[in-house]
Residue, then its C-alpha position, 0 to 999 in steps of 0.5 A: m454478502d454483496c461486496l462493493l469492490c467485486h463490481p466496477l466503480p463507474g466514474y472512479e476506475v482508471w486502469e486495470r491489469a491482469h489481476w488488479r483494477l485501479a480506482v481513485n479514492y472518493n476521499q481525496n484528502t491527499l491529491g491522487k489518493c487511489f487504490l488497487i483492487l484485486k479482481r477476484h474476491d478475497e479478504d486476506i492478502c496472505d492468500l494472494t497467488s504468486d501471479e497476483l503478487t507479481d502483478l501487484w508489484t508491477a502495478i504499484r510501480r506504475v501507479r507510483d510513477a504516474l503520480r510522481t509525474r503528474f503531482q510530484p508527491d514528496r513520499f508515498n504511504y501504502s496500506f492494506l486497510m480493509n476496514q470498510d470493504r473486506h476485499v483485498h485492496l491496496h491504498v496508494i497515498p501520495r503525501y505532500d510537504a506543501p499544498r498542491a493545486f489541481a483543477g482550481l482546487d488547493f489540496l492540503d496534506r493533513d494527517p487527521i489521526p492524532p498520535f496516541s502514545i502509550p506508557d513504556p511499561i505498556r509498550d514493553q508488554l505489547v512487545m513481549t506479547l507479540r514476541e511470544a506469539l511469534d515464538e509459538q508459531p513455526p514460520v511459514i516460508i512462502p517463496h516471493p515472486l521475483p520480477h522477471n528482470a531480477v538479477d539478485q534475489d536478495t535485493a529484488f524486493f529489499p534493495q540496500r538503502p544508501q549509507r549516510p556519511q559518517r560524521 
């Protein structure tokens, strides 16, 4: 199988690190939409090495900061989709509450996927099915790589959110 993402993407690639390449997405339905591509071929994010994960976290932060500096998005979505390209890559999708102009074009952030609600009994069945599957499998504990400057292991990847004032 010839994997598109195993090869350079001329005209789309922006930057690279030890384990990841950054490319802008062909579909710019949100300004600055891009993706980080694992430099080696793999189809499962659970197979990433500690070095690849550490490098990914650094890359995500650098890309997020660059997008914030240039386009001031209101928030970000991060997604490992791999629907079309079965090669580990992370979509970094800046989201905007108002249109943005760039290079003479207006970019509107519209969510093209309509919501699909399911009835409560089906939701309950889905929840129970997943709980049962999780209970059947013993947990696999993989140590998470910590940033070199991490002081507290518990908050390195999951910092406390600020508490909202009580009303």
